[in-house]
C-alpha positions in Angstrom: -55.2 -131.2 -48.4 -58.4 -132.9 -49.2 -61.7 -133.1 -47.4 -63.6 -136.3 -46.8 -66.9 -134.5 -46.5 -69.5 -134.8 -49.2 -72.1 -132.4 -50.6 -71.8 -128.8 -51.4 -73.4 -125.4 -51.2 -76.3 -124.2 -53.3 -75.4 -122.5 -56.6 -76.0 -118.8 -56.5 -79.2 -117.3 -57.9 -79.3 -113.8 -59.5 -78.8 -111.0 -56.9 -82.0 -109.0 -56.7 -83.4 -107.0 -53.9 -87.2 -106.6 -53.4 -88.3 -103.2 -52.2 -85.5 -102.9 -49.7 -86.5 -99.4 -48.8 -90.2 -99.4 -49.5 -91.2 -98.7 -46.0 -88.2 -96.8 -44.8 -88.4 -93.2 -43.9 -85.4 -91.1 -43.1 -85.9 -88.8 -40.0 -83.1 -87.0 -38.3 -82.9 -87.3 -34.5 -83.3 -83.6 -34.3 -86.5 -83.6 -36.3 -87.3 -82.6 -39.9 -89.3 -84.1 -42.6 -88.7 -87.7 -43.7 -87.3 -88.1 -47.2 -89.1 -90.3 -49.7 -87.6 -93.8 -50.2 -87.5 -95.6 -53.5 -90.0 -98.5 -53.7 -88.0 -100.3 -56.3 -84.7 -102.3 -56.0 -81.6 -100.6 -57.4 -81.5 -100.9 -61.1 -85.1 -102.1 -61.4 -87.5 -100.9 -64.1 -91.3 -100.6 -64.1 -92.7 -101.3 -67.6 -89.6 -99.9 -69.2 -89.4 -96.8 -67.0 -86.2 -96.5 -65.0 -86.5 -96.4 -61.2 -85.1 -93.5 -59.3 -81.4 -94.2 -58.6 -80.3 -94.8 -55.0 -77.9 -91.9 -55.3 -80.7 -89.6 -56.2 -82.8 -90.7 -53.2 -79.8 -90.4 -50.9 -78.9 -87.0 -52.2 -82.5 -85.8 -51.6 -82.3 -87.2 -48.1 -79.3 -84.9 -47.4 -76.9 -87.6 -46.0 -73.3 -86.7 -46.4 -71.5 -89.1 -44.1 -72.3 -92.4 -42.4 -70.2 -93.9 -39.7 -69.3 -97.6 -39.4 -67.6 -99.3 -36.5 -65.1 -102.0 -37.6 -62.3 -103.9 -36.0 -58.7 -103.4 -37.2 -58.7 -106.5 -39.4 -61.8 -105.5 -41.4 -60.9 -101.8 -41.9 -58.7 -102.3 -45.0 -61.0 -104.6 -47.1 -64.0 -102.3 -46.4 -62.2 -99.2 -47.4 -62.5 -100.0 -51.1 -66.2 -100.7 -50.7 -66.6 -97.3 -48.9 -64.8 -95.6 -51.8 -67.1 -97.1 -54.4 -70.1 -96.0 -52.3 -68.8 -92.5 -52.2 -68.2 -92.4 -55.9 -71.7 -93.6 -56.6 -73.6 -91.6 -54.0 -71.3 -88.8 -52.9 -71.7 -90.1 -49.3 -68.6 -90.7 -47.2 -68.4 -93.8 -45.1 -66.2 -93.1 -42.1 -64.7 -96.4 -40.8 -64.0 -96.1 -37.1 -61.7 -98.9 -35.6 -63.1 -100.3 -32.4 -62.0 -103.1 -30.1 -64.2 -106.1 -31.0 -64.3 -107.3 -27.4 -66.1 -104.2 -26.3 -67.8 -103.1 -29.5 -71.2 -104.7 -28.7 -71.5 -103.2 -25.2 -70.3 -99.8 -26.4 -72.9 -99.9 -29.2 -75.7 -100.8 -26.8 -74.6 -98.0 -24.5 -74.0 -95.3 -27.0 -76.8 -95.9 -29.5 -79.7 -94.4 -27.4 -77.6 -91.3 -26.8 -77.1 -90.6 -30.6 -73.4 -91.1 -30.3 -73.2 -94.6 -31.8 -72.5 -95.4 -35.5 -74.9 -95.9 -38.4 -73.5 -99.3 -39.2 -71.7 -102.0 -37.1 -70.1 -105.3 -38.0 -70.2 -108.2 -35.5 -71.2 -111.7 -34.7 -74.7 -112.9 -35.4 -75.2 -114.1 -31.8 -75.2 -110.4 -30.7 -78.6 -110.1 -32.4 -80.8 -111.1 -29.5 -79.2 -108.7 -27.2 -79.1 -105.9 -29.8 -82.8 -106.4 -30.6 -83.7 -106.6 -26.9 -82.0 -103.2 -26.4 -83.7 -101.8 -29.5 -80.4 -100.8 -31.1 -80.7 -102.3 -34.6 -83.2 -102.2 -37.5 -84.5 -105.2 -39.4 -83.4 -105.4 -43.1 -85.1 -106.6 -46.2 -83.0 -109.0 -48.3 -85.9 -110.3 -50.4 -84.8 -112.6 -53.2 -81.1 -111.8 -52.4 -81.4 -114.2 -49.4 -81.2 -117.1 -51.9 -77.7 -115.9 -52.9 -76.3 -116.6 -49.4 -75.3 -119.9 -47.7 -78.6 -121.0 -46.1 -77.1 -121.3 -42.6 -75.9 -117.7 -42.7 -79.4 -116.4 -43.4 -80.8 -118.6 -40.7 -78.2 -117.1 -38.3 -79.2 -113.5 -39.0 -82.9 -114.3 -38.7 -84.4 -113.8 -35.3 -88.1 -113.7 -34.3 -89.1 -114.0 -37.9 -87.1 -111.0 -39.2 -83.8 -110.5 -40.9 -81.5 -108.3 -38.9 -78.2 -108.3 -40.8 -76.3 -109.0 -44.1 -74.0 -111.9 -43.5 -70.5 -112.0 -44.9 -68.7 -114.9 -43.4 -69.4 -118.3 -41.9 -67.1 -120.2 -39.5 -67.3 -123.4 -37.6 -65.0 -126.0 -36.1 -63.9 -129.3 -37.7 -61.2 -132.0 -37.1 -57.7 -131.3 -38.2 -56.0 -134.7 -38.8 -52.2 -135.0 -38.9 -51.9 -137.3 -41.9 -48.5 -138.6 -40.8 -50.0 -139.8 -37.5 -53.4 -141.1 -38.5 -54.7 -142.6 -41.8 -58.3 -141.5 -41.4 -60.9 -139.9 -39.2 -63.4 -142.6 -38.2 -67.1 -141.8 -37.9 -67.2 -142.4 -34.1 -65.4 -140.6 -31.4 -64.1 -143.8 -29.7 -62.8 -145.1 -33.0 -61.0 -141.8 -33.6 -59.4 -142.0 -30.2 -58.3 -145.6 -30.9 -56.8 -144.6 -34.2 -54.9 -141.7 -32.6 -53.8 -144.0 -29.8 -51.9 -146.1 -32.3 -49.5 -143.2 -32.9 -49.1 -142.7 -29.2 -48.4 -146.4 -28.6 -45.8 -146.3 -31.5 -44.0 -143.4 -29.8 -44.9 -141.0 -32.6 -47.3 -138.8 -30.7 -48.1 -137.8 -27.1 -51.8 -137.3 -27.5 -54.4 -139.1 -29.7 -56.6 -136.0 -29.6 -56.5 -132.5 -28.3 -59.1 -129.9 -27.6 -58.5 -126.6 -25.8 -60.3 -126.2 -22.5 -60.5 -123.4 -19.9 -59.6 -124.7 -16.5 -62.7 -123.1 -14.9 -65.2 -122.6 -17.7 -64.4 -125.5 -19.9 -65.4 -124.9 -23.6 -69.0 -125.8 -24.5 -68.4 -124.4 -28.0 -65.8 -127.0 -28.9 -67.6 -129.8 -27.1 -71.0 -129.0 -28.5 -70.8 -131.3 -31.6 -70.3 -134.3 -29.2 -73.2 -133.1 -27.1 -75.5 -132.9 -30.2 -74.4 -136.3 -31.2 -75.8 -137.6 -27.9 -79.2 -136.0 -28.7 -78.9 -133.1 -26.3 -79.1 -129.8 -28.2 -79.1 -126.6 -26.3 -82.7 -125.6 -27.3 -85.5 -127.2 -29.3 -85.5 -126.2 -33.0 -88.3 -125.8 -35.4 -88.2 -127.2 -38.9 -87.0 -123.9 -40.3 -84.0 -124.0 -37.9 -85.3 -121.3 -35.5 -84.8 -121.9 -31.8 -87.4 -122.0 -29.0 -85.3 -120.3 -26.3 -88.0 -121.2 -23.8 -87.5 -125.0 -24.4 -84.1 -126.0 -23.0 -83.3 -129.4 -24.6 -80.0 -130.3 -22.8 -81.7 -132.1 -19.9 -83.2 -135.6 -19.6 -81.6 -138.9 -20.3 -79.7 -137.7 -23.3 -78.0 -134.8 -21.5 -77.2 -137.0 -18.5 -75.7 -139.6 -20.8 -73.4 -136.9 -22.2 -72.4 -135.9 -18.7 -71.4 -139.5 -18.1 -69.3 -139.4 -21.2 -67.5 -136.2 -20.1 -66.7 -138.0 -16.8 -65.4 -141.0 -18.6 -63.1 -139.1 -20.9 -62.0 -136.9 -18.1 -60.9 -139.8 -16.1 -59.1 -141.5 -19.0 -57.3 -138.2 -19.9 -58.8 -137.9 -23.3 -60.3 -134.6 -22.1 -57.6 -132.9 -20.2 -58.6 -130.0 -17.9 -55.0 -128.6 -18.2 -55.0 -128.6 -22.0 -55.7 -124.9 -22.7 -56.5 -123.6 -26.2 -52.9 -122.4 -26.7 -51.4 -125.7 -25.4 -53.6 -127.7 -27.7 -52.6 -125.6 -30.7 -48.9 -125.9 -29.8 -49.1 -129.7 -29.4 -50.8 -130.2 -32.7 -48.4 -127.8 -34.5 -45.4 -129.6 -32.9 -46.7 -132.9 -34.4 -47.6 -134.3 -30.9 -51.3 -134.9 -31.5 -53.0 -137.0 -34.2 -56.3 -135.0 -34.1 -57.2 -131.4 -33.2 -60.7 -130.0 -33.0 -60.5 -126.3 -34.0 -61.6 -123.7 -36.5 -60.1 -121.9 -39.5 -58.5 -119.3 -37.2 -55.7 -121.9 -36.4 -55.1 -123.2 -39.9 -52.5 -120.6 -40.9 -50.2 -121.5 -38.0 -50.6 -125.2 -38.6 -49.5 -124.6 -42.2 -46.6 -122.4 -41.1 -45.5 -125.2 -38.7 -45.3 -127.6 -41.6 -48.0 -130.0 -40.4 -49.5 -132.0 -43.2 -53.2 -132.1 -42.2 -56.7 -132.6 -43.6 -59.9 -130.9 -42.5 -62.5 -133.5 -41.8 -66.0 -134.0 -40.3 -66.3 -134.3 -36.5 -67.0 -137.8 -35.4 -70.0 -138.6 -33.3 -69.8 -139.5 -29.6 -73.4 -140.8 -29.7 -75.7 -142.2 -32.3 -76.7 -138.9 -34.0 -74.7 -136.5 -36.2 -72.1 -134.2 -34.5 -73.3 -130.7 -35.3 -70.9 -127.8 -34.6 -72.1 -124.4 -33.9 -72.0 -122.1 -36.9 -70.9 -118.5 -36.3 -71.7 -115.8 -38.8 -70.3 -112.3 -39.1 -72.7 -109.7 -40.4 -73.4 -106.0 -40.9 -76.2 -104.3 -38.9 -77.9 -100.9 -39.2 -78.5 -98.8 -36.1 -82.1 -98.1 -35.2 -81.0 -94.6 -34.1 -79.1 -93.7 -37.3 -79.9 -90.2 -38.6 -79.1 -91.6 -42.1 -80.9 -94.9 -42.2 -81.6 -94.7 -46.0 -77.9 -94.3 -46.7 -76.9 -96.9 -44.2 -79.4 -99.4 -45.6 -78.2 -98.8 -49.1 -74.6 -99.3 -48.1 -75.3 -102.5 -46.2 -77.8 -104.2 -48.4 -76.6 -103.2 -51.8 -72.8 -102.7 -51.4 -71.6 -105.0 -48.6 -73.5 -107.9 -50.1 -71.6 -107.8 -53.4 -69.0 -110.3 -54.6 -66.4 -107.5 -54.6 -67.0 -106.8 -50.9 -67.2 -110.4 -49.8 -64.2 -111.4 -51.8 -62.2 -108.6 -50.2 -63.2 -109.7 -46.7 -62.4 -113.3 -47.5 -58.9 -112.3 -48.7 -58.2 -110.6 -45.4 -59.6 -113.1 -42.9 -59.8 -116.4 -44.9 -63.2 -117.1 -43.4 -65.6 -118.9 -45.8 -67.8 -116.2 -47.4 -71.5 -116.2 -46.8 -72.3 -115.1 -50.3 -72.4 -118.4 -52.3 -70.7 -116.9 -55.4 -67.8 -115.7 -53.3 -67.6 -119.1 -51.5 -67.5 -121.0 -54.8 -64.3 -119.0 -55.7 -62.8 -119.4 -52.2 -63.5 -123.1 -52.3 -60.7 -123.6 -54.7 -58.8 -123.8 -51.4 -59.5 -127.3 -50.2 -59.3 -126.2 -46.6 -61.9 -123.5 -47.0 -64.1 -125.9 -49.0 -63.9 -128.5 -46.2 -64.8 -126.1 -43.4 -67.7 -124.7 -45.5 -69.1 -128.2 -46.2 -68.8 -129.2 -42.6 -70.6 -126.0 -41.6 -73.5 -126.9 -43.8 -74.2 -129.8 -41.4 -73.9 -127.5 -38.4 -76.4 -125.3 -36.6 -76.3 -121.5 -36.0 -75.2 -120.4 -32.5 -78.5 -119.3 -30.9 -78.8 -115.5 -30.9 -81.4 -115.4 -28.1 -80.4 -113.4 -25.0 -81.1 -116.5 -23.0 -77.8 -117.9 -24.2 -76.1 -115.6 -21.6 -77.8 -117.7 -18.8 -76.9 -120.9 -20.6 -73.2 -120.0 -20.8 -73.2 -118.8 -17.2 -73.6 -122.4 -15.9 -72.8 -124.6 -18.9 -69.0 -124.5 -19.1 -68.4 -124.6 -15.4 -70.6 -127.7 -15.0 -68.8 -129.4 -17.8 -65.4 -128.7 -16.4 -66.5 -129.9 -12.9 -67.6 -133.2 -14.5 -64.4 -133.6 -16.5 -62.3 -133.0 -13.3 -64.3 -135.7 -11.5 -65.8 -133.3 -9.0 -69.0 -135.0 -7.8 -71.5 -137.2 -9.5 -71.8 -136.2 -13.3 -75.6 -136.7 -13.5 -76.3 -134.7 -10.4 -73.9 -131.9 -11.6 -75.7 -131.9 -15.0 -79.1 -131.8 -13.4 -78.2 -128.9 -11.2 -76.9 -127.0 -14.2 -80.2 -127.5 -16.0 -82.1 -126.4 -12.9 -79.9 -123.3 -12.6 -80.3 -122.4 -16.2 -84.1 -122.9 -16.1 -84.3 -120.8 -13.0 -82.4 -118.0 -14.7 -84.4 -117.9 -17.9 -87.7 -118.3 -16.0 -88.6 -121.6 -17.6 
């Protein structure tokens, strides 16, 4: 399978950390004196004098165990990293398996009570809510930030601070059935026309499939088409940060997208009865020429024997189609009694090639560490998703996204179903969101 995308990720720079713990003091919740933190990166020297080793600092701090919440899929690859950490520092990392669907809310609830973990793994778009609730501490990556895919560092940066160490990047793309379509054109309409050739020839049932929820639609999968119409969710600064107070989905561009949703709903290109499972089943059965999805559905397509290529998402409008980029990352609890040890584990161990290689081997998500991605990119599918993600934008981590999603998908689905005037429905959605976020 070959990708038609161009470009690549930056080459890795040397992994160095700048004073990761220079301002960090370790204080137990029950009181006690803070332990001194090293002001030098691990392994650094000052005019030939070796810096104090992390294990020495951690030993002096008295930490013996740190707890990390993980989901079932990430427990095994992290176990080896935990064992290395114990061998180097004498500190045990207890990996506690939690349900990912409830992990964030449980973390927010338990952290203030002192019952939460020292470290948690989760999606970057949790950050706004976690910061708002005061449950995580900012981290200092220093020069090491240059060793990660740029979009992954942007994703874990919120309000000017870095809050996590990224380990994987994922986004959606087009899967093209090579037996049903010769290429993926640059425009959405041309792609549909190309897929329709297979339908007209009796070789397929659908030119294109995308999974939709019958009530809430799927703004995530439709977002690249919305951005191509010039209607991003929020205004973005040059550094990629979002202004969550400036909703950008309204106006003529957003209303034009709403009209497109109505048009494709009426023609059947966007099918309100096409759930995510049905879309996957139809593509894997060879009944659809194109499928917009993420790496999580690749393995089943391969098992079904579908010959496909991963390609860039075509534009519905006159601007590039930018998918949301999702990043998984590691966070340190603000209430950890062992913050020095937790920081050492997250910043200096979970950022290594060994750790990120192991996580990739388990989940097959493009690694955030560029050196690990370069190795994983020997798989053309991984390479293609990664390159397409470089043209994407991080999912906003701002808490305001909760209000956006509350109204966004339902409005889109109402428009696709032909329920009322699309422009008026879109305008009401904008008004509802602005009212909720106080804009």
